[in-house]
DRENPA-3360 file (N, C-alpha, C; in nm, 2 decimals, always signed):
BEGIN
1 = MDSWKAVG = -0.82/+1.34/-2.36/-0.83/+1.22/-2.46/-0.71/+1.13/-2.42 ~ -0.59/+1.18/-2.36/-0.48/+1.09/-2.33/-0.52/+1.00/-2.21 ~ -0.60/+1.05/-2.13/-0.63/+0.96/-2.00/-0.72/+0.85/-2.06 ~ -0.78/+0.86/-2.18/-0.87/+0.74/-2.21/-0.78/+0.63/-2.28 ~ -0.67/+0.70/-2.34/-0.58/+0.61/-2.40/-0.51/+0.52/-2.29 ~ -0.47/+0.59/-2.18/-0.42/+0.51/-2.08/-0.50/+0.41/-2.01 ~ -0.64/+0.45/-1.99/-0.74/+0.35/-1.94/-0.76/+0.24/-2.05 ~ -0.75/+0.26/-2.17/-0.77/+0.16/-2.28/-0.66/+0.06/-2.27;
9 = VAFLMTIS = -0.54/+0.11/-2.27/-0.42/+0.02/-2.24/-0.43/-0.05/-2.14 ~ -0.45/+0.00/-2.02/-0.47/-0.07/-1.89/-0.57/-0.18/-1.90 ~ -0.69/-0.16/-1.96/-0.79/-0.26/-1.97/-0.75/-0.37/-2.07 ~ -0.68/-0.34/-2.19/-0.62/-0.44/-2.27/-0.52/-0.54/-2.19 ~ -0.45/-0.47/-2.11/-0.34/-0.55/-2.03/-0.40/-0.64/-1.94 ~ -0.52/-0.59/-1.88/-0.59/-0.66/-1.80/-0.65/-0.79/-1.85 ~ -0.71/-0.77/-1.97/-0.76/-0.90/-2.05/-0.64/-0.99/-2.08 ~ -0.54/-0.93/-2.12/-0.42/-1.01/-2.17/-0.36/-1.09/-2.05;
17 = TQTVAAEN = -0.36/-1.04/-1.93/-0.29/-1.10/-1.83/-0.39/-1.21/-1.78 ~ -0.53/-1.20/-1.79/-0.61/-1.30/-1.76/-0.61/-1.43/-1.85 ~ -0.56/-1.40/-1.98/-0.56/-1.50/-2.07/-0.43/-1.58/-2.04 ~ -0.33/-1.51/-2.01/-0.20/-1.59/-1.99/-0.22/-1.66/-1.84 ~ -0.28/-1.60/-1.75/-0.31/-1.67/-1.63/-0.39/-1.80/-1.63 ~ -0.49/-1.78/-1.74/-0.58/-1.90/-1.76/-0.49/-2.02/-1.82 ~ -0.39/-2.00/-1.88/-0.32/-2.10/-1.94/-0.24/-2.18/-1.84 ~ -0.22/-2.11/-1.73/-0.14/-2.17/-1.61/-0.23/-2.24/-1.52;
25 = NNPFQAAL = -0.20/-2.36/-1.48/-0.28/-2.43/-1.37/-0.22/-2.41/-1.24 ~ -0.11/-2.35/-1.22/-0.06/-2.33/-1.11/-0.11/-2.23/-1.03 ~ -0.18/-2.23/-0.91/-0.26/-2.13/-0.84/-0.17/-2.03/-0.79 ~ -0.03/-2.06/-0.76/+0.06/-1.96/-0.71/+0.10/-1.87/-0.83 ~ +0.12/-1.91/-0.95/+0.14/-1.83/-1.05/+0.03/-1.72/-1.09 ~ -0.09/-1.78/-1.07/-0.21/-1.69/-1.10/-0.22/-1.58/-1.00 ~ -0.21/-1.62/-0.87/-0.22/-1.52/-0.77/-0.09/-1.42/-0.78 ~ +0.02/-1.46/-0.82/+0.14/-1.36/-0.84/+0.10/-1.27/-0.95;
33 = MITTAIPF = +0.04/-1.32/-1.05/+0.00/-1.24/-1.16/-0.11/-1.14/-1.12 ~ -0.20/-1.17/-1.04/-0.28/-1.09/-0.99/-0.24/-0.98/-0.91 ~ -0.15/-1.02/-0.82/-0.08/-0.91/-0.72/+0.00/-0.82/-0.80 ~ +0.06/-0.86/-0.90/+0.13/-0.77/-0.99/+0.04/-0.68/-1.07 ~ -0.06/-0.74/-1.13/-0.14/-0.66/-1.23/-0.22/-0.55/-1.16 ~ -0.27/-0.59/-1.04/-0.36/-0.49/-0.98/-0.30/-0.36/-0.94 ~ -0.17/-0.37/-0.88/-0.11/-0.23/-0.83/-0.07/-0.16/-0.96 ~ -0.04/-0.24/-1.07/+0.00/-0.15/-1.19/-0.13/-0.08/-1.26;
41 = LIVAGTTG = -0.25/-0.15/-1.25/-0.35/-0.08/-1.30/-0.42/+0.03/-1.21 ~ -0.38/+0.02/-1.08/-0.41/+0.14/-1.00/-0.33/+0.25/-1.03 ~ -0.21/+0.23/-1.04/-0.12/+0.35/-1.07/-0.12/+0.40/-1.22 ~ -0.15/+0.31/-1.30/-0.17/+0.35/-1.45/-0.30/+0.44/-1.47 ~ -0.41/+0.39/-1.40/-0.54/+0.46/-1.39/-0.52/+0.60/-1.32 ~ -0.47/+0.60/-1.21/-0.46/+0.73/-1.14/-0.37/+0.82/-1.21 ~ -0.26/+0.77/-1.27/-0.17/+0.87/-1.33/-0.23/+0.92/-1.45 ~ -0.31/+0.84/-1.52/-0.38/+0.89/-1.66/-0.47/+0.98/-1.63;
49 = LTSSIPQM = -0.54/+0.95/-1.52/-0.66/+1.06/-1.50/-0.61/+1.19/-1.44 ~ -0.51/+1.19/-1.36/-0.46/+1.32/-1.31/-0.35/+1.40/-1.40 ~ -0.30/+1.32/-1.50/-0.20/+1.40/-1.58/-0.26/+1.48/-1.69 ~ -0.40/+1.48/-1.71/-0.46/+1.57/-1.79/-0.49/+1.70/-1.75 ~ -0.49/+1.72/-1.62/-0.52/+1.85/-1.56/-0.42/+1.95/-1.58 ~ -0.29/+1.92/-1.56/-0.19/+2.04/-1.58/-0.20/+2.09/-1.72 ~ -0.24/+1.99/-1.82/-0.22/+2.04/-1.96/-0.31/+2.18/-1.97 ~ -0.43/+2.18/-1.90/-0.53/+2.30/-1.91/-0.45/+2.41/-1.86;
57 = FKSSKADA = -0.37/+2.39/-1.75/-0.32/+2.50/-1.66/-0.20/+2.55/-1.73 ~ -0.13/+2.47/-1.82/+0.00/+2.52/-1.89/-0.03/+2.62/-1.99 ~ -0.15/+2.61/-2.06/-0.19/+2.70/-2.16/-0.23/+2.84/-2.09 ~ -0.25/+2.84/-1.97/-0.29/+2.97/-1.90/-0.18/+3.04/-1.83 ~ -0.06/+2.99/-1.86/+0.06/+3.04/-1.78/+0.08/+3.19/-1.84 ~ +0.08/+3.23/-1.96/+0.11/+3.35/-2.01/+0.00/+3.46/-1.95 ~ -0.14/+3.42/-1.95/-0.24/+3.50/-1.89/-0.22/+3.51/-1.75 ~ -0.18/+3.40/-1.67/-0.14/+3.42/-1.53/-0.04/+3.51/-1.50;
65 = LAFIGSDG = +0.06/+3.53/-1.58/+0.18/+3.62/-1.56/+0.12/+3.77/-1.60 ~ +0.03/+3.77/-1.70/-0.02/+3.91/-1.73/-0.10/+3.95/-1.60 ~ -0.19/+3.86/-1.54/-0.26/+3.89/-1.44/-0.18/+3.94/-1.31 ~ -0.07/+3.86/-1.29/+0.02/+3.91/-1.17/+0.08/+4.05/-1.20 ~ +0.14/+4.07/-1.33/+0.20/+4.18/-1.36/+0.11/+4.32/-1.36 ~ -0.02/+4.29/-1.38/-0.12/+4.41/-1.40/-0.19/+4.42/-1.25 ~ -0.15/+4.35/-1.15/-0.21/+4.34/-1.03/-0.36/+4.32/-1.05 ~ -0.41/+4.22/-1.13/-0.53/+4.18/-1.14/-0.62/+4.24/-1.24;
73 = EIRGAQFE = -0.56/+4.34/-1.31/-0.65/+4.41/-1.41/-0.67/+4.34/-1.54 ~ -0.56/+4.27/-1.58/-0.57/+4.20/-1.70/-0.62/+4.05/-1.66 ~ -0.72/+4.00/-1.73/-0.77/+3.88/-1.71/-0.80/+3.80/-1.84 ~ -0.69/+3.73/-1.87/-0.70/+3.65/-2.00/-0.80/+3.55/-2.01 ~ -0.84/+3.51/-2.13/-0.94/+3.40/-2.14/-0.89/+3.26/-2.09 ~ -0.76/+3.24/-2.11/-0.70/+3.10/-2.06/-0.70/+3.10/-1.90 ~ -0.66/+3.22/-1.86/-0.66/+3.23/-1.71/-0.79/+3.21/-1.64 ~ -0.89/+3.28/-1.70/-1.02/+3.28/-1.66/-1.10/+3.15/-1.67;
81 = QASRYYRE = -1.05/+3.07/-1.78/-1.10/+2.93/-1.78/-1.04/+2.85/-1.67 ~ -0.91/+2.86/-1.64/-0.85/+2.78/-1.55/-0.91/+2.83/-1.40 ~ -0.92/+2.95/-1.39/-0.98/+2.99/-1.26/-1.12/+2.94/-1.23 ~ -1.21/+2.93/-1.33/-1.34/+2.87/-1.32/-1.34/+2.72/-1.30 ~ -1.25/+2.66/-1.37/-1.24/+2.52/-1.35/-1.19/+2.48/-1.21 ~ -1.09/+2.56/-1.16/-1.04/+2.55/-1.03/-1.16/+2.56/-0.92 ~ -1.24/+2.68/-0.93/-1.34/+2.71/-0.84/-1.46/+2.59/-0.85 ~ -1.48/+2.54/-0.97/-1.59/+2.44/-0.99/-1.55/+2.31/-0.92;
89 = TYPAPLMS = -1.41/+2.27/-0.93/-1.37/+2.13/-0.91/-1.33/+2.12/-0.77 ~ -1.26/+2.21/-0.71/-1.20/+2.19/-0.58/-1.28/+2.24/-0.47 ~ -1.30/+2.18/-0.35/-1.37/+2.24/-0.24/-1.29/+2.35/-0.17 ~ -1.38/+2.42/-0.08/-1.32/+2.53/-0.01/-1.22/+2.46/+0.10 ~ -1.13/+2.54/+0.15/-1.08/+2.68/+0.12/-1.02/+2.69/+0.00 ~ -1.05/+2.78/-0.09/-0.99/+2.81/-0.22/-0.89/+2.91/-0.21 ~ -0.80/+2.92/-0.32/-0.70/+3.02/-0.32/-0.75/+3.14/-0.38 ~ -0.71/+3.25/-0.36/-0.75/+3.38/-0.42/-0.71/+3.37/-0.57;
97 = DQQLAQAI = -0.75/+3.46/-0.66/-0.71/+3.45/-0.80/-0.56/+3.49/-0.82 ~ -0.52/+3.57/-0.72/-0.36/+3.61/-0.73/-0.29/+3.50/-0.68 ~ -0.33/+3.41/-0.57/-0.25/+3.30/-0.54/-0.25/+3.20/-0.64 ~ -0.38/+3.17/-0.72/-0.39/+3.08/-0.83/-0.30/+3.12/-0.94 ~ -0.30/+3.24/-0.98/-0.21/+3.30/-1.08/-0.06/+3.27/-1.05 ~ -0.03/+3.30/-0.93/+0.12/+3.26/-0.89/+0.16/+3.12/-0.88 ~ +0.05/+3.02/-0.84/+0.07/+2.89/-0.85/+0.08/+2.83/-1.00 ~ +0.01/+2.89/-1.09/+0.02/+2.86/-1.23/+0.16/+2.89/-1.28;
105 = AAAF = +0.19/+3.02/-1.25/+0.31/+3.07/-1.31/+0.43/+2.99/-1.25 ~ +0.43/+2.95/-1.13/+0.54/+2.89/-1.07/+0.55/+2.73/-1.10 ~ +0.43/+2.67/-1.12/+0.43/+2.53/-1.14/+0.44/+2.49/-1.29 ~ +0.39/+2.57/-1.38/+0.40/+2.53/-1.52/+0.49/+2.62/-1.60;
% end
């Protein structure tokens, strides 16, 4: 849901910059506004879309630690969900479950 907020804010800022640029008759200032707004939108959009992924993996840290500590015998629901998400989302070559659990435990 947070990524949609970022996209919404970026969209509203795009509309507002066009309004400000329309009030100016100077083409240099309009071009400067566009060259400033487009990189901002690209960075804001990609940041908003990628920042929601770690939130899901953060909740699986305890289950990942249990998986590591039990040598793969204990598979918690949160870790299982993160593992399935990883397998469905990312292309091969994939990490093993042990490597994924270690990555989650180390990163989050």
